[in-house]
C-alpha positions, -999 to +999 in steps of 0.1 A: -568+099-069-583+081-040-580+044-038-600+025-012-583-002+009-605-028-009-595-016-043-558-017-033-561-052-019-579-064-050-552-049-073-525-064-052-542-098-053-544-095-091-507-087-093-498-117-072-521-140-092-505-127-125-470-132-110-478-168-099-494-177-133-463-163-152-439-182-129-458-215-133-458-210-171-422-198-173-395-218-191-372-240-170-345-223-149-317-234-172-316-248-207-314-286-202-295-291-235-264-273-220-252-300-195-258-325-223-235-305-246-209-304-219-211-342-213-210-347-251-177-327-251-164-348-222-173-380-241-157-368-273-125-360-254-125-394-238-130-410-272-103-389-288-077-397-261-086-434-258-095-446-293-085-424-321-050-424-337-025-398-326-025-380-360-062-372-356-059-359-321-054-322-328-081-321-354-106-337-331-096-316-301-100-284-321-134-295-335-146-305-300-133-273-284-150-252-312-183-271-305-181-264-268-173-227-274-204-225-296-225-242-269-212-218-243-219-187-264-254-201-272-260-207-235-249-172-225-271-158-252-301-178-242-298-170-205-291-133-212-320-129-236-345-150-217-379-133-216-391-147-183-364-148-158-374-146-122-358-119-100-332-133-076-354-125-047-380-149-061-356-178-068-355-206-043-319-210-031-325-247-024-331-251-061-296-240-068-283-262-040-300-291-057-285-281-090-250-279-075-255-313-058-266-327-092-235-314-110-212-328-083-230-361-081-229-366-119-192-357-120-183-380-092-205-408-106-187-404-139-153-407-123-163-437-102-179-454-132-147-449-152-125-463-124-149-493-120-149-500-157-111-498-157-109-523-128-132-546-147-108-545-176-134-531-200-120-518-233-122-479-234-136-474-199-136-436-201-154-435-234-181-460-222-185-439-190-189-408-211-216-423-232-235-436-202-232-403-183-243-383-213-274-404-215-280-400-177-276-363-180-298-361-210-326-379-190-321-360-157-313-325-168-349-316-180-363-331-148-339-311-127-347-279-146-385-284-142-380-292-105-360-260-100-387-240-118-415-256-097-396-248-064-393-212-076-430-210-084-440-225-051-417-200-033-434-171-051-468-185-041-459-188-004-466-158+017-435-141+031-429-148+068 
């Protein structure tokens, strides 16, 4: 079978166009609900250790731990069974740097917020911090996931140097 250079170029262009279209339409790089579930666990633990009576502690810790375990298993299942997952060669490493920075910043912001609330003499500073940070993560995680996906799609569209 003889293929002309023009046919080969046209076929390659169609492959690239399909690849770009799929990457632009792909789901976000990570499920945004997962960091929200982790922060909900953190908030729950803060609530249990600051507010609830001692007799309720082990029940609450067991329930929260079971909830986190279910979230981790669901996350692993979702990621492992994702239909459209870009190959590592297509993923923008700066997207993962951004994700790592976001995780570190939200963690540090939570710690600073809790310390600040404690200095202010606020009742239950860690629980209040947990609620605030859960809301912050619930708002920013979907934006971060979309940003990471957009960077990956742009990288795939950029010709290799």
